[in-house]
mmCIF file of the C-alpha atoms, coordinates in Angstrom:
data_MODEL
# 
_entry.id   MODEL 
# 
loop_
_atom_site.group_PDB 
_atom_site.id 
_atom_site.type_symbol 
_atom_site.label_atom_id 
_atom_site.label_alt_id 
_atom_site.label_comp_id 
_atom_site.label_asym_id 
_atom_site.label_entity_id 
_atom_site.label_seq_id 
_atom_site.pdbx_PDB_ins_code 
_atom_site.Cartn_x 
_atom_site.Cartn_y 
_atom_site.Cartn_z 
_atom_site.occupancy 
_atom_site.B_iso_or_equiv 
_atom_site.pdbx_formal_charge 
_atom_site.auth_seq_id 
_atom_site.auth_comp_id 
_atom_site.auth_asym_id 
_atom_site.auth_atom_id 
_atom_site.pdbx_PDB_model_num 
ATOM 1   C CA . UNK A 1 1   ? -1.180  25.394 72.602 1.00 0.00 ? 1   UNK A CA 1 
ATOM 2   C CA . UNK A 1 2   ? -4.794  26.286 71.927 1.00 0.00 ? 2   UNK A CA 1 
ATOM 3   C CA . UNK A 1 3   ? -4.566  25.822 68.149 1.00 0.00 ? 3   UNK A CA 1 
ATOM 4   C CA . UNK A 1 4   ? -2.927  22.380 68.274 1.00 0.00 ? 4   UNK A CA 1 
ATOM 5   C CA . UNK A 1 5   ? -5.011  19.498 67.001 1.00 0.00 ? 5   UNK A CA 1 
ATOM 6   C CA . UNK A 1 6   ? -6.957  18.258 64.033 1.00 0.00 ? 6   UNK A CA 1 
ATOM 7   C CA . UNK A 1 7   ? -9.980  20.359 63.135 1.00 0.00 ? 7   UNK A CA 1 
ATOM 8   C CA . UNK A 1 8   ? -12.788 19.246 60.791 1.00 0.00 ? 8   UNK A CA 1 
ATOM 9   C CA . UNK A 1 9   ? -15.138 21.687 59.081 1.00 0.00 ? 9   UNK A CA 1 
ATOM 10  C CA . UNK A 1 10  ? -18.627 21.725 60.620 1.00 0.00 ? 10  UNK A CA 1 
ATOM 11  C CA . UNK A 1 11  ? -20.305 24.669 58.902 1.00 0.00 ? 11  UNK A CA 1 
ATOM 12  C CA . UNK A 1 12  ? -19.693 27.872 56.982 1.00 0.00 ? 12  UNK A CA 1 
ATOM 13  C CA . UNK A 1 13  ? -21.341 31.282 56.802 1.00 0.00 ? 13  UNK A CA 1 
ATOM 14  C CA . UNK A 1 14  ? -21.285 33.331 53.578 1.00 0.00 ? 14  UNK A CA 1 
ATOM 15  C CA . UNK A 1 15  ? -18.482 31.193 52.113 1.00 0.00 ? 15  UNK A CA 1 
ATOM 16  C CA . UNK A 1 16  ? -19.889 31.061 48.568 1.00 0.00 ? 16  UNK A CA 1 
ATOM 17  C CA . UNK A 1 17  ? -20.207 34.882 48.480 1.00 0.00 ? 17  UNK A CA 1 
ATOM 18  C CA . UNK A 1 18  ? -16.625 35.162 49.717 1.00 0.00 ? 18  UNK A CA 1 
ATOM 19  C CA . UNK A 1 19  ? -15.396 32.814 46.983 1.00 0.00 ? 19  UNK A CA 1 
ATOM 20  C CA . UNK A 1 20  ? -17.396 34.806 44.427 1.00 0.00 ? 20  UNK A CA 1 
ATOM 21  C CA . UNK A 1 21  ? -15.683 38.024 45.570 1.00 0.00 ? 21  UNK A CA 1 
ATOM 22  C CA . UNK A 1 22  ? -12.318 36.278 45.081 1.00 0.00 ? 22  UNK A CA 1 
ATOM 23  C CA . UNK A 1 23  ? -13.328 35.527 41.504 1.00 0.00 ? 23  UNK A CA 1 
ATOM 24  C CA . UNK A 1 24  ? -13.824 31.776 41.914 1.00 0.00 ? 24  UNK A CA 1 
ATOM 25  C CA . UNK A 1 25  ? -16.094 30.366 39.190 1.00 0.00 ? 25  UNK A CA 1 
ATOM 26  C CA . UNK A 1 26  ? -19.537 28.971 39.987 1.00 0.00 ? 26  UNK A CA 1 
ATOM 27  C CA . UNK A 1 27  ? -18.594 25.280 39.664 1.00 0.00 ? 27  UNK A CA 1 
ATOM 28  C CA . UNK A 1 28  ? -15.582 25.639 41.966 1.00 0.00 ? 28  UNK A CA 1 
ATOM 29  C CA . UNK A 1 29  ? -17.708 27.641 44.437 1.00 0.00 ? 29  UNK A CA 1 
ATOM 30  C CA . UNK A 1 30  ? -20.309 24.863 44.580 1.00 0.00 ? 30  UNK A CA 1 
ATOM 31  C CA . UNK A 1 31  ? -17.615 22.226 45.085 1.00 0.00 ? 31  UNK A CA 1 
ATOM 32  C CA . UNK A 1 32  ? -15.703 24.400 47.568 1.00 0.00 ? 32  UNK A CA 1 
ATOM 33  C CA . UNK A 1 33  ? -18.780 24.817 49.731 1.00 0.00 ? 33  UNK A CA 1 
ATOM 34  C CA . UNK A 1 34  ? -18.618 21.041 50.378 1.00 0.00 ? 34  UNK A CA 1 
ATOM 35  C CA . UNK A 1 35  ? -14.855 20.525 50.559 1.00 0.00 ? 35  UNK A CA 1 
ATOM 36  C CA . UNK A 1 36  ? -14.759 18.466 53.818 1.00 0.00 ? 36  UNK A CA 1 
ATOM 37  C CA . UNK A 1 37  ? -11.725 20.502 54.881 1.00 0.00 ? 37  UNK A CA 1 
ATOM 38  C CA . UNK A 1 38  ? -9.622  19.143 57.719 1.00 0.00 ? 38  UNK A CA 1 
ATOM 39  C CA . UNK A 1 39  ? -6.831  21.235 59.251 1.00 0.00 ? 39  UNK A CA 1 
ATOM 40  C CA . UNK A 1 40  ? -4.100  19.870 61.497 1.00 0.00 ? 40  UNK A CA 1 
ATOM 41  C CA . UNK A 1 41  ? -2.183  22.566 63.392 1.00 0.00 ? 41  UNK A CA 1 
ATOM 42  C CA . UNK A 1 42  ? 0.984   22.133 65.428 1.00 0.00 ? 42  UNK A CA 1 
ATOM 43  C CA . UNK A 1 43  ? 2.567   25.107 67.153 1.00 0.00 ? 43  UNK A CA 1 
ATOM 44  C CA . UNK A 1 44  ? 6.097   25.182 68.507 1.00 0.00 ? 44  UNK A CA 1 
ATOM 45  C CA . UNK A 1 45  ? 6.754   28.656 69.894 1.00 0.00 ? 45  UNK A CA 1 
ATOM 46  C CA . UNK A 1 46  ? 6.550   31.089 66.938 1.00 0.00 ? 46  UNK A CA 1 
ATOM 47  C CA . UNK A 1 47  ? 6.606   28.301 64.351 1.00 0.00 ? 47  UNK A CA 1 
ATOM 48  C CA . UNK A 1 48  ? 3.464   26.689 62.960 1.00 0.00 ? 48  UNK A CA 1 
ATOM 49  C CA . UNK A 1 49  ? 2.977   23.589 60.866 1.00 0.00 ? 49  UNK A CA 1 
ATOM 50  C CA . UNK A 1 50  ? -0.426  23.365 59.171 1.00 0.00 ? 50  UNK A CA 1 
ATOM 51  C CA . UNK A 1 51  ? -1.720  20.475 57.085 1.00 0.00 ? 51  UNK A CA 1 
ATOM 52  C CA . UNK A 1 52  ? -4.834  21.157 55.044 1.00 0.00 ? 52  UNK A CA 1 
ATOM 53  C CA . UNK A 1 53  ? -6.644  18.227 53.463 1.00 0.00 ? 53  UNK A CA 1 
ATOM 54  C CA . UNK A 1 54  ? -9.875  18.359 51.505 1.00 0.00 ? 54  UNK A CA 1 
ATOM 55  C CA . UNK A 1 55  ? -11.636 16.716 48.595 1.00 0.00 ? 55  UNK A CA 1 
ATOM 56  C CA . UNK A 1 56  ? -9.522  18.893 46.268 1.00 0.00 ? 56  UNK A CA 1 
ATOM 57  C CA . UNK A 1 57  ? -6.008  19.080 47.644 1.00 0.00 ? 57  UNK A CA 1 
ATOM 58  C CA . UNK A 1 58  ? -3.606  18.251 50.415 1.00 0.00 ? 58  UNK A CA 1 
ATOM 59  C CA . UNK A 1 59  ? -1.002  20.839 51.355 1.00 0.00 ? 59  UNK A CA 1 
ATOM 60  C CA . UNK A 1 60  ? 1.586   21.295 54.090 1.00 0.00 ? 60  UNK A CA 1 
ATOM 61  C CA . UNK A 1 61  ? 2.332   24.848 55.191 1.00 0.00 ? 61  UNK A CA 1 
ATOM 62  C CA . UNK A 1 62  ? 5.031   25.977 57.568 1.00 0.00 ? 62  UNK A CA 1 
ATOM 63  C CA . UNK A 1 63  ? 5.343   29.543 58.749 1.00 0.00 ? 63  UNK A CA 1 
ATOM 64  C CA . UNK A 1 64  ? 6.885   31.610 61.481 1.00 0.00 ? 64  UNK A CA 1 
ATOM 65  C CA . UNK A 1 65  ? 4.888   34.404 63.108 1.00 0.00 ? 65  UNK A CA 1 
ATOM 66  C CA . UNK A 1 66  ? 5.869   37.772 61.656 1.00 0.00 ? 66  UNK A CA 1 
ATOM 67  C CA . UNK A 1 67  ? 7.707   36.295 58.641 1.00 0.00 ? 67  UNK A CA 1 
ATOM 68  C CA . UNK A 1 68  ? 6.287   36.704 55.132 1.00 0.00 ? 68  UNK A CA 1 
ATOM 69  C CA . UNK A 1 69  ? 5.691   33.567 53.042 1.00 0.00 ? 69  UNK A CA 1 
ATOM 70  C CA . UNK A 1 70  ? 3.978   32.585 49.794 1.00 0.00 ? 70  UNK A CA 1 
ATOM 71  C CA . UNK A 1 71  ? 0.676   30.696 49.839 1.00 0.00 ? 71  UNK A CA 1 
ATOM 72  C CA . UNK A 1 72  ? -1.569  29.378 47.094 1.00 0.00 ? 72  UNK A CA 1 
ATOM 73  C CA . UNK A 1 73  ? -5.338  29.432 47.724 1.00 0.00 ? 73  UNK A CA 1 
ATOM 74  C CA . UNK A 1 74  ? -7.338  26.295 46.876 1.00 0.00 ? 74  UNK A CA 1 
ATOM 75  C CA . UNK A 1 75  ? -8.379  27.824 43.524 1.00 0.00 ? 75  UNK A CA 1 
ATOM 76  C CA . UNK A 1 76  ? -4.737  28.437 42.585 1.00 0.00 ? 76  UNK A CA 1 
ATOM 77  C CA . UNK A 1 77  ? -4.630  32.160 43.433 1.00 0.00 ? 77  UNK A CA 1 
ATOM 78  C CA . UNK A 1 78  ? -1.103  33.048 44.526 1.00 0.00 ? 78  UNK A CA 1 
ATOM 79  C CA . UNK A 1 79  ? -0.633  35.250 47.593 1.00 0.00 ? 79  UNK A CA 1 
ATOM 80  C CA . UNK A 1 80  ? 2.135   36.488 49.834 1.00 0.00 ? 80  UNK A CA 1 
ATOM 81  C CA . UNK A 1 81  ? 1.434   37.201 53.456 1.00 0.00 ? 81  UNK A CA 1 
ATOM 82  C CA . UNK A 1 82  ? 2.137   37.045 57.114 1.00 0.00 ? 82  UNK A CA 1 
ATOM 83  C CA . UNK A 1 83  ? 0.516   35.618 60.259 1.00 0.00 ? 83  UNK A CA 1 
ATOM 84  C CA . UNK A 1 84  ? 0.809   37.358 63.634 1.00 0.00 ? 84  UNK A CA 1 
ATOM 85  C CA . UNK A 1 85  ? -0.537  36.489 67.058 1.00 0.00 ? 85  UNK A CA 1 
ATOM 86  C CA . UNK A 1 86  ? -2.772  39.223 68.476 1.00 0.00 ? 86  UNK A CA 1 
ATOM 87  C CA . UNK A 1 87  ? -3.882  38.176 71.929 1.00 0.00 ? 87  UNK A CA 1 
ATOM 88  C CA . UNK A 1 88  ? -5.340  34.703 71.433 1.00 0.00 ? 88  UNK A CA 1 
ATOM 89  C CA . UNK A 1 89  ? -6.035  35.199 67.695 1.00 0.00 ? 89  UNK A CA 1 
ATOM 90  C CA . UNK A 1 90  ? -3.925  34.359 64.687 1.00 0.00 ? 90  UNK A CA 1 
ATOM 91  C CA . UNK A 1 91  ? -4.286  37.304 62.310 1.00 0.00 ? 91  UNK A CA 1 
ATOM 92  C CA . UNK A 1 92  ? -3.171  36.988 58.718 1.00 0.00 ? 92  UNK A CA 1 
ATOM 93  C CA . UNK A 1 93  ? -2.789  39.565 55.974 1.00 0.00 ? 93  UNK A CA 1 
ATOM 94  C CA . UNK A 1 94  ? -2.270  38.201 52.466 1.00 0.00 ? 94  UNK A CA 1 
ATOM 95  C CA . UNK A 1 95  ? -1.787  40.168 49.248 1.00 0.00 ? 95  UNK A CA 1 
ATOM 96  C CA . UNK A 1 96  ? -2.837  38.627 45.951 1.00 0.00 ? 96  UNK A CA 1 
ATOM 97  C CA . UNK A 1 97  ? 0.015   38.529 43.460 1.00 0.00 ? 97  UNK A CA 1 
ATOM 98  C CA . UNK A 1 98  ? -2.301  38.951 40.454 1.00 0.00 ? 98  UNK A CA 1 
ATOM 99  C CA . UNK A 1 99  ? -4.096  42.149 41.493 1.00 0.00 ? 99  UNK A CA 1 
ATOM 100 C CA . UNK A 1 100 ? -2.518  43.452 44.727 1.00 0.00 ? 100 UNK A CA 1 
ATOM 101 C CA . UNK A 1 101 ? -5.781  43.201 46.695 1.00 0.00 ? 101 UNK A CA 1 
ATOM 102 C CA . UNK A 1 102 ? -5.647  42.200 50.364 1.00 0.00 ? 102 UNK A CA 1 
ATOM 103 C CA . UNK A 1 103 ? -7.249  39.175 51.996 1.00 0.00 ? 103 UNK A CA 1 
ATOM 104 C CA . UNK A 1 104 ? -7.534  39.278 55.797 1.00 0.00 ? 104 UNK A CA 1 
ATOM 105 C CA . UNK A 1 105 ? -7.872  36.086 57.816 1.00 0.00 ? 105 UNK A CA 1 
ATOM 106 C CA . UNK A 1 106 ? -8.197  35.291 61.509 1.00 0.00 ? 106 UNK A CA 1 
ATOM 107 C CA . UNK A 1 107 ? -8.166  32.032 63.412 1.00 0.00 ? 107 UNK A CA 1 
ATOM 108 C CA . UNK A 1 108 ? -9.342  31.806 66.984 1.00 0.00 ? 108 UNK A CA 1 
ATOM 109 C CA . UNK A 1 109 ? -10.420 29.062 69.328 1.00 0.00 ? 109 UNK A CA 1 
ATOM 110 C CA . UNK A 1 110 ? -13.739 29.808 71.009 1.00 0.00 ? 110 UNK A CA 1 
ATOM 111 C CA . UNK A 1 111 ? -14.960 27.077 73.344 1.00 0.00 ? 111 UNK A CA 1 
ATOM 112 C CA . UNK A 1 112 ? -14.512 23.836 71.425 1.00 0.00 ? 112 UNK A CA 1 
ATOM 113 C CA . UNK A 1 113 ? -14.484 25.486 67.978 1.00 0.00 ? 113 UNK A CA 1 
ATOM 114 C CA . UNK A 1 114 ? -11.811 26.889 65.712 1.00 0.00 ? 114 UNK A CA 1 
ATOM 115 C CA . UNK A 1 115 ? -13.343 29.853 63.895 1.00 0.00 ? 115 UNK A CA 1 
ATOM 116 C CA . UNK A 1 116 ? -11.711 31.088 60.704 1.00 0.00 ? 116 UNK A CA 1 
ATOM 117 C CA . UNK A 1 117 ? -12.874 34.457 59.449 1.00 0.00 ? 117 UNK A CA 1 
ATOM 118 C CA . UNK A 1 118 ? -11.979 35.793 56.011 1.00 0.00 ? 118 UNK A CA 1 
ATOM 119 C CA . UNK A 1 119 ? -12.543 39.301 54.652 1.00 0.00 ? 119 UNK A CA 1 
ATOM 120 C CA . UNK A 1 120 ? -11.954 40.215 51.011 1.00 0.00 ? 120 UNK A CA 1 
ATOM 121 C CA . UNK A 1 121 ? -13.294 43.287 49.211 1.00 0.00 ? 121 UNK A CA 1 
ATOM 122 C CA . UNK A 1 122 ? -15.764 43.930 52.045 1.00 0.00 ? 122 UNK A CA 1 
ATOM 123 C CA . UNK A 1 123 ? -17.186 40.379 51.996 1.00 0.00 ? 123 UNK A CA 1 
ATOM 124 C CA . UNK A 1 124 ? -16.828 38.446 55.261 1.00 0.00 ? 124 UNK A CA 1 
ATOM 125 C CA . UNK A 1 125 ? -17.092 34.688 55.660 1.00 0.00 ? 125 UNK A CA 1 
ATOM 126 C CA . UNK A 1 126 ? -16.714 32.414 58.659 1.00 0.00 ? 126 UNK A CA 1 
ATOM 127 C CA . UNK A 1 127 ? -15.880 28.729 58.788 1.00 0.00 ? 127 UNK A CA 1 
ATOM 128 C CA . UNK A 1 128 ? -16.388 26.715 61.976 1.00 0.00 ? 128 UNK A CA 1 
ATOM 129 C CA . UNK A 1 129 ? -14.292 23.642 62.822 1.00 0.00 ? 129 UNK A CA 1 
ATOM 130 C CA . UNK A 1 130 ? -14.446 21.052 65.631 1.00 0.00 ? 130 UNK A CA 1 
ATOM 131 C CA . UNK A 1 131 ? -11.654 18.802 66.918 1.00 0.00 ? 131 UNK A CA 1 
# 
């Protein structure tokens, strides 16, 4: 599966602005910009197992494509959402439990990179990972 493997953050675009739009405070934004995030993804058919480890937290997430689940962002914001596969992209739609606003996320493998794109309140950010 294209997503399988361990991916380490290489660079980000507009990530601090994205975190600001989410309402993350300045100190957490500064720390979050240098989180050394590592993501390990294992896919088995429609089921995914994702391990996220960073300077701030380690979390295991399991989800099935098309099935809603709860997820807590690194800053503690609670969401509920769903991942779907659209072509070769994982496309996620998550609704914040505190204000009902929607966070969109995509994951796609392009060449030797995993690119995660987030959009919230019109602010887009990209994070680039390498195996």
